[in-house]
C-alpha positions in Angstrom: 117.2 -55.2 106.6 115.3 -51.8 107.5 116.9 -48.6 107.7 116.0 -45.4 109.1 116.4 -41.8 107.6 116.0 -39.0 109.9 115.2 -35.6 108.3 116.1 -32.4 110.6 116.3 -28.7 110.3 119.3 -27.2 108.4 120.9 -25.6 111.6 123.3 -26.8 114.4 120.4 -27.2 116.9 118.4 -29.3 114.3 121.4 -31.5 113.4 122.1 -32.1 117.2 118.5 -32.8 117.7 118.9 -35.5 114.8 121.7 -37.0 116.6 120.1 -37.1 119.8 117.0 -38.8 118.2 119.2 -41.2 116.2 120.5 -42.8 119.5 117.1 -43.0 120.8 115.7 -44.9 117.8 118.7 -47.3 117.8 118.1 -48.1 121.4 114.2 -48.2 121.5 113.8 -50.0 118.1 116.8 -52.2 118.7 118.7 -51.3 115.6 122.0 -53.3 115.5 124.3 -50.7 114.1 124.3 -46.9 113.6 125.1 -47.8 109.9 121.4 -48.5 109.5 120.4 -45.0 110.5 121.1 -41.8 108.4 120.6 -38.3 109.1 120.0 -35.5 106.3 119.6 -31.7 107.0 116.5 -30.4 105.0 115.0 -32.7 102.4 116.7 -35.8 101.2 117.6 -35.5 97.6 117.2 -39.4 96.8 114.7 -41.6 98.4 115.5 -45.3 99.0 113.9 -48.5 99.3 113.3 -50.2 102.7 113.7 -46.8 104.4 111.6 -45.3 107.2 111.5 -41.5 107.0 111.3 -39.8 110.0 110.9 -35.9 110.3 112.9 -34.4 113.4 111.5 -31.3 115.1 114.3 -29.2 116.5 114.5 -29.3 120.4 116.8 -27.1 122.2 116.9 -29.2 125.4 117.9 -32.3 123.2 120.3 -30.3 121.5 122.2 -29.1 124.7 122.3 -32.5 126.0 124.2 -33.7 123.1 126.4 -30.4 123.2 127.1 -31.2 127.0 128.2 -34.9 126.0 130.4 -33.8 123.2 132.3 -31.2 125.2 132.5 -33.5 128.2 133.8 -36.7 126.3 135.6 -35.2 123.2 136.5 -31.5 123.8 135.2 -28.0 123.3 137.6 -27.9 120.3 136.2 -30.9 118.8 132.7 -29.5 119.3 133.6 -26.2 117.5 135.1 -28.2 114.6 131.8 -30.2 114.3 129.8 -27.0 114.5 131.9 -25.6 111.6 131.1 -28.8 109.6 127.2 -28.4 110.5 127.3 -24.9 108.9 129.0 -25.9 105.7 127.3 -26.3 102.4 127.8 -30.1 102.3 124.8 -31.8 101.0 125.2 -34.7 103.4 127.0 -33.1 106.2 124.3 -34.1 108.8 125.0 -37.9 108.1 128.9 -37.1 108.1 128.8 -35.4 111.5 126.4 -37.9 112.9 128.6 -40.9 112.1 131.7 -39.0 113.0 130.2 -38.5 116.4 129.3 -42.1 116.9 133.0 -43.3 116.0 134.5 -40.6 118.4 132.4 -41.6 121.2 132.9 -45.4 120.7 136.6 -45.1 120.4 136.9 -42.2 123.0 139.4 -40.7 120.6 139.9 -36.9 121.2 141.7 -36.8 117.9 138.5 -37.0 116.2 139.5 -36.6 112.6 142.3 -39.0 112.8 140.7 -42.0 110.9 140.3 -40.2 107.6 140.1 -43.6 105.9 136.5 -43.6 107.1 134.4 -42.0 104.5 132.2 -40.2 107.2 135.2 -38.7 109.0 136.8 -37.7 105.8 133.5 -35.8 104.6 133.1 -34.1 108.0 136.8 -33.1 108.1 136.5 -31.7 104.4 133.2 -29.7 105.4 135.0 -28.4 108.5 138.0 -27.3 106.6 136.1 -25.5 104.0 133.8 -23.6 106.4 136.9 -22.6 108.4 138.8 -21.5 105.4 136.0 -19.1 104.2 135.8 -18.0 108.0 139.4 -17.3 108.1 139.1 -15.3 104.7 136.1 -13.2 105.8 137.8 -12.3 109.1 140.3 -10.3 107.0 138.2 -9.4 103.9 135.0 -8.2 105.4 134.5 -4.3 104.9 132.4 -2.2 107.1 130.8 1.2 106.1 129.5 3.8 108.3 125.6 4.6 108.1 124.1 7.9 108.8 123.2 6.9 112.4 126.7 5.9 113.1 126.0 2.0 112.6 128.7 -0.2 110.9 127.3 -2.1 108.2 128.9 -5.0 106.2 127.7 -7.3 103.5 128.9 -10.5 102.3 127.8 -13.8 100.7 129.5 -16.8 102.1 129.1 -20.3 100.7 128.7 -21.6 104.0 126.5 -20.4 106.9 129.3 -18.9 109.1 127.5 -15.7 110.1 127.4 -16.8 113.8 131.2 -17.3 113.9 131.7 -14.2 112.2 129.4 -12.2 114.7 131.3 -13.9 117.6 134.8 -12.7 116.1 133.7 -9.2 115.4 131.7 -8.8 118.7 134.8 -9.7 120.6 137.0 -7.2 118.7 134.3 -4.3 118.4 132.4 -4.6 121.6 131.9 -0.7 121.9 130.3 -0.5 118.3 126.9 -0.7 116.9 127.1 -2.9 113.8 125.5 -5.3 111.5 126.5 -8.0 109.1 124.3 -9.1 106.1 124.7 -12.3 104.7 122.7 -11.9 101.5 122.9 -15.6 100.2 121.2 -17.0 103.1 119.2 -13.6 103.9 120.2 -13.2 107.5 121.4 -10.3 109.5 123.9 -10.3 112.5 123.2 -7.5 114.7 125.3 -6.3 117.6 124.4 -3.4 120.0 127.5 -2.0 121.9 128.3 -3.9 125.1 125.4 -6.1 124.6 125.1 -9.5 123.0 124.4 -10.1 119.4 121.7 -11.7 117.6 120.6 -13.1 114.1 117.4 -11.8 112.2 116.2 -13.4 109.3 115.1 -11.1 106.5 113.9 -11.8 102.9 112.7 -8.5 102.1 115.9 -6.1 102.8 116.3 -3.4 100.3 120.2 -2.2 100.4 119.1 0.8 98.5 117.4 2.4 101.3 120.4 2.5 103.6 121.7 6.1 104.0 125.5 6.2 104.6 127.2 8.9 106.6 128.6 12.1 104.8 132.3 11.0 105.7 131.8 7.3 104.2 132.4 8.2 100.7 135.5 10.4 101.5 137.1 7.7 103.7 136.3 5.0 101.1 138.1 7.0 98.4 141.2 7.7 100.6 141.3 3.7 101.3 141.2 3.0 97.7 143.9 5.5 96.9 145.9 4.3 99.8 145.7 0.6 98.4 146.7 1.9 94.8 149.4 3.9 96.0 151.3 1.1 97.9 151.0 -1.3 95.1 154.1 -2.1 92.9 152.7 -2.4 89.4 156.1 -4.1 87.9 155.8 -6.8 90.5 152.0 -7.7 90.1 151.2 -11.3 90.2 147.8 -11.9 89.5 147.9 -15.8 90.0 149.1 -15.3 93.4 146.6 -12.6 94.3 143.9 -15.2 93.3 145.4 -17.8 95.6 145.5 -15.3 98.5 142.2 -13.4 97.5 139.8 -15.5 95.8 137.7 -13.5 93.1 134.4 -14.2 94.8 135.3 -12.0 98.0 136.2 -8.9 95.8 132.7 -7.9 95.0 132.3 -7.0 98.6 135.3 -5.2 99.3 135.7 -1.4 99.1 139.0 -1.4 97.3 137.5 -3.3 94.3 134.6 -1.2 93.8 134.6 0.8 90.7 132.4 3.6 92.2 135.2 4.6 94.3 
C-alpha cells in the first residue's frame, strides 16, 4: 500500500506545519491510517519504496492552528514538552512527535507520555527528556562576560537547539540587562535589549576574537576562579561525582575551568 513521506523544515514551526499537512493529506487522499504517513525534519536519511515524498513549506498560520489545538485539547504543559522534543537532536524526532500527537488527540489523554510501550511515544519522551536535561544544565552552567559596551555575552554549544528556551529563561531573570547568547554549534545568536523582547539572529561569519571585553572583566573572572578554588576541599575530591553533576562537555564554556584565568 502507498505511504507518504513529508519533509519539513527542522524547526518547531516547520514540524507543526508538517503535522497540519499530514492531517490534510490523510483526509484528502483517503489514507486509512496515520501509520501510512511519516514526517521528517530536514532531508530523510533513507529512501523507501512505494513512498510519495512531499516537501512541506513552513506556514506560520498553519503552525499556529496546530498550536491552538494542542494547547486546547492537551494542555500548555504538553505543548511545551512537545516543543522540547522538536528542538532535540533526534534524527526522527518529527515523526515521533507527529505520531505522539495523533495518539494523544485520539485518546484525549492529557498524560501524553503515559503509553511508553508505543515506540513513537517512547522516542518523543526520550528526546524531550534529553533536551530538557541539557536546558536545566545550561540554566546553571552558562557564564556571562561583560563587553566594553556593558553588554553581557555568553557562549555555549548545546547538542539540542534549546537557545530559544535559554533566552526565555534569562530574559525573565535579567529584564534590565542587554545580553546575548551565542550557540556556536548551530551558529545562532539570541539577543536581548533591556525591557524589550528578545530575538534570534542566524550568523555563520561570527569572529569572537573581535569582541572587546570591559576593563573589569578580567579582574572579576580571576576573582571568581580564585573563589571557586578557595572553597574546594581537595581531600574530599570525587571526580566521578563531579562528572555526573557537571559533564565535561560544559566545562569548556565555563569561566572557572579556563586556564587563561
